[in-house]
ZAMARGU-4260 file (C-alpha; in steps of 0.2 Angstrom, whole numbers, plus 5000, padded with zeros to 4 digits):
<rodrens>
0) 5755/5110/5540 | 5761/5093/5545 | 5777/5087/5537 | 5784/5070/5533 | 5802/5067/5526
5) 5811/5052/5520 | 5827/5058/5528 | 5825/5045/5542 | 5824/5031/5530 | 5839/5022/5522
10) 5843/5029/5505 | 5840/5013/5496 | 5822/5012/5504 | 5816/5029/5502 | 5807/5027/5486
15) 5797/5012/5492 | 5793/5022/5508 | 5787/5037/5497 | 5777/5026/5485 | 5768/5018/5499
20) 5765/5035/5508 | 5758/5042/5492 | 5746/5028/5489 | 5740/5030/5507 | 5739/5049/5509
25) 5736/5055/5491 | 5731/5043/5478 | 5734/5024/5476 | 5745/5021/5460 | 5759/5011/5453
30) 5774/5022/5456 | 5791/5021/5447 | 5807/5031/5446 | 5825/5031/5440 | 5831/5036/5457
35) 5830/5020/5466 | 5847/5022/5475 | 5841/5038/5484 | 5824/5047/5483 | 5825/5062/5495
40) 5807/5067/5497 | 5796/5079/5508 | 5777/5079/5510 | 5767/5093/5519 | 5749/5092/5522
45) 5737/5105/5529 | 5720/5098/5533 | 5706/5110/5529 | 5691/5099/5534 | 5686/5089/5519
50) 5700/5097/5508 | 5719/5095/5510 | 5733/5107/5504 | 5748/5096/5499 | 5766/5103/5496
55) 5779/5090/5490 | 5797/5090/5485 | 5805/5074/5477 | 5815/5068/5462 | 5807/5063/5445
60) 5794/5049/5445 | 5781/5041/5434 | 5764/5035/5440 | 5750/5024/5433 | 5733/5022/5441
65) 5724/5007/5432 | 5705/5003/5434 | 5709/4989/5446 | 5716/5001/5459 | 5701/5013/5456
70) 5689/4998/5460 | 5699/4994/5476 | 5700/5012/5482 | 5692/5028/5475 | 5689/5043/5487
75) 5680/5052/5473 | 5692/5067/5474 | 5698/5081/5462 | 5717/5085/5464 | 5721/5102/5457
80) 5740/5103/5454 | 5750/5119/5453 | 5764/5114/5441 | 5780/5124/5443 | 5795/5126/5432
85) 5798/5107/5430 | 5790/5099/5415 | 5775/5088/5418 | 5765/5076/5407 | 5748/5068/5411
90) 5735/5058/5402 | 5717/5054/5408 | 5700/5051/5400 | 5708/5050/5383 | 5716/5067/5385
95) 5735/5069/5383 | 5741/5085/5392 | 5758/5086/5382 | 5773/5092/5391 | 5771/5108/5400
100) 5775/5118/5416 | 5768/5134/5425 | 5750/5128/5424 | 5736/5121/5434 | 5731/5103/5430
105) 5716/5094/5436 | 5716/5075/5440 | 5701/5065/5444 | 5704/5050/5455 | 5689/5040/5448
110) 5697/5038/5431 | 5712/5028/5425 | 5727/5039/5421 | 5746/5041/5420 | 5758/5055/5425
115) 5776/5059/5423 | 5786/5072/5431 | 5804/5076/5426 | 5818/5085/5435 | 5831/5083/5449
120) 5821/5090/5463 | 5803/5094/5459 | 5792/5105/5470 | 5773/5106/5468 | 5758/5111/5477
125) 5740/5104/5475 | 5723/5105/5483 | 5713/5089/5485 | 5695/5090/5488 | 5679/5080/5486
130) 5670/5081/5470 | 5654/5084/5480 | 5661/5100/5488 | 5662/5110/5472 | 5648/5121/5466
135) 5648/5113/5449 | 5642/5096/5442 | 5657/5083/5444 | 5655/5076/5426 | 5656/5094/5419
140) 5672/5098/5429 | 5680/5081/5424 | 5680/5088/5406 | 5695/5098/5411 | 5706/5084/5417
145) 5723/5083/5409 | 5721/5100/5401 | 5734/5113/5406 | 5725/5128/5413 | 5735/5144/5413
150) 5737/5153/5429 | 5744/5169/5422 | 5727/5179/5424 | 5710/5179/5431 | 5704/5168/5446
155) 5718/5155/5442 | 5731/5168/5447 | 5721/5173/5463 | 5719/5154/5468 | 5738/5151/5466
160) 5743/5166/5476 | 5731/5161/5489 | 5736/5143/5490 | 5755/5148/5490 | 5753/5160/5504
165) 5742/5148/5514 | 5756/5135/5513 | 5769/5147/5518 | 5759/5154/5533 | 5749/5140/5540
170) 5758/5138/5556 | 5747/5142/5571 | 5730/5141/5563 | 5716/5138/5575 | 5701/5126/5571
175) 5689/5140/5568 | 5701/5148/5556 | 5704/5131/5547 | 5685/5129/5545 | 5683/5146/5537
180) 5698/5143/5526 | 5690/5127/5519 | 5675/5137/5513 | 5686/5150/5505 | 5697/5137/5496
185) 5682/5127/5489 | 5674/5143/5483 | 5690/5149/5474 | 5693/5132/5466 | 5675/5132/5460
190) 5677/5150/5453 | 5693/5145/5445 | 5685/5129/5437 | 5670/5139/5432 | 5680/5152/5423
195) 5689/5139/5413 | 5673/5131/5409 | 5665/5148/5404 | 5650/5144/5417 | 5655/5157/5430
200) 5637/5164/5430 | 5631/5147/5435 | 5640/5148/5452 | 5630/5151/5468 | 5629/5169/5474
205) 5639/5166/5490 | 5653/5157/5479 | 5654/5172/5468 | 5655/5184/5483 | 5669/5175/5490
210) 5678/5174/5474 | 5676/5193/5472 | 5683/5196/5489 | 5698/5185/5485 | 5701/5195/5469
215) 5699/5212/5479 | 5712/5205/5492 | 5724/5201/5478 | 5722/5218/5470 | 5725/5227/5486
220) 5741/5217/5490 | 5747/5221/5472 | 5744/5239/5474 | 5749/5244/5491 | 5764/5255/5485
225) 5751/5266/5476 | 5746/5281/5487 | 5731/5283/5476 | 5724/5266/5481 | 5707/5270/5489
230) 5690/5261/5491 | 5684/5271/5476 | 5698/5265/5465 | 5695/5247/5471 | 5677/5248/5467
235) 5680/5255/5450 | 5693/5242/5445 | 5681/5228/5450 | 5665/5236/5442 | 5655/5237/5458
240) 5648/5252/5467 | 5656/5259/5482 | 5641/5253/5493 | 5643/5236/5487 | 5662/5236/5491
245) 5658/5241/5509 | 5644/5228/5510 | 5657/5215/5505 | 5668/5220/5520 | 5654/5221/5533
250) 5657/5204/5540 | 5676/5207/5542 | 5685/5215/5556 | 5691/5230/5546 | 5683/5242/5534
255) 5691/5243/5516 | 5701/5259/5521 | 5707/5250/5537 | 5712/5235/5527 | 5723/5245/5516
260) 5731/5254/5530 | 5734/5237/5540 | 5742/5229/5525 | 5753/5244/5521 | 5759/5244/5540
265) 5762/5225/5539 | 5773/5227/5524 | 5782/5242/5532 | 5785/5232/5548 | 5792/5217/5538
270) 5804/5229/5529 | 5809/5238/5545 | 5814/5221/5553 | 5823/5215/5538 | 5842/5218/5540
275) 5844/5220/5521 | 5834/5236/5522 | 5842/5243/5537 | 5850/5257/5528 | 5834/5263/5521
280) 5827/5278/5531 | 5811/5275/5540 | 5801/5288/5531 | 5806/5280/5514 | 5800/5263/5520
285) 5783/5272/5523 | 5783/5281/5507 | 5787/5265/5497 | 5770/5257/5504 | 5759/5272/5500
290) 5760/5283/5515 | 5761/5301/5509 | 5770/5309/5523 | 5782/5304/5537 | 5770/5311/5550
295) 5755/5301/5544 | 5766/5285/5544 | 5773/5288/5561 | 5756/5291/5569 | 5748/5275/5560
300) 5763/5264/5565 | 5763/5270/5584 | 5744/5268/5584 | 5745/5250/5577 | 5759/5243/5587
305) 5762/5254/5602 | 5780/5260/5598 | 5787/5271/5584 | 5794/5263/5568 | 5812/5269/5574
310) 5810/5260/5590 | 5803/5244/5582 | 5818/5243/5570 | 5830/5245/5584 | 5821/5232/5594
315) 5821/5220/5580 | 5840/5222/5578 | 5843/5219/5597 | 5831/5204/5598 | 5834/5196/5581
320) 5815/5192/5581 | 5809/5201/5565 | 5791/5194/5565 | 5776/5195/5576 | 5766/5210/5582
325) 5773/5221/5596 | 5755/5221/5603 | 5737/5220/5596 | 5732/5238/5592 | 5720/5248/5582
330) 5722/5246/5564
</rodrens>
């Protein structure tokens, strides 16, 4: 993720810098704030082909996008904003969102609108993508603008978790990986919007397939501590046959069972390298993430990373480098 910051700009000039940056990199608008004396802001961008993942931190501001600016510059984009704890208000297409937080909010660059964000230091995440990229008609999708969309359940939850993880772990992505992620992001946004429009069945088969895989991934991550997590349990929870589940994973590097084992081992590895957990016995760490015996955990860890879990913990203490695999191995 490329990052930009106002820290190198004089405090009195930071808001003007940020407003110009926003108009150039995000959406052209008239920006205003009560923090003209100092406007500390950060802007992170992860380019995903035609889509962009944007993470921002800034004080409160107001924005107005009139028709004149739309006529001058319209990239015909949808911005899906993940609103956090700070209150947010938006109006567009004669729809008023009211004051809300912890929701998704859709903004259409082709329509005039206003936005107000309150709070001392606001943090937000958004995905920006061309209207034509979605698997749904743009005019139908635009019907959701300025309407708070809950992300407490369904595809919205999966999407928010995916975007948050992607923003946190985007360092070192290769071009092929970025290209693959673009398709996944577009499919997840399409599925999320379709669910809120109640037209999920209208999505292309491949979009629904990718959305199902994302839901399965989220379910696996949330249930790694359960030793009874098996391919059969996953298939039953998602109302698909075991055969269908295995077919979904056919194009991946790992089978369903291998995926569960790999993610359990990664969680254990993170815990073993974390100084906060240094008093927790190694076999307890394994048990916490679903390994039913100390012996099975020890064998799996050594097979995956080339050293025992005890040796890995000791090496992490000595080197102070808790992340990164010891070596590529069989998982």
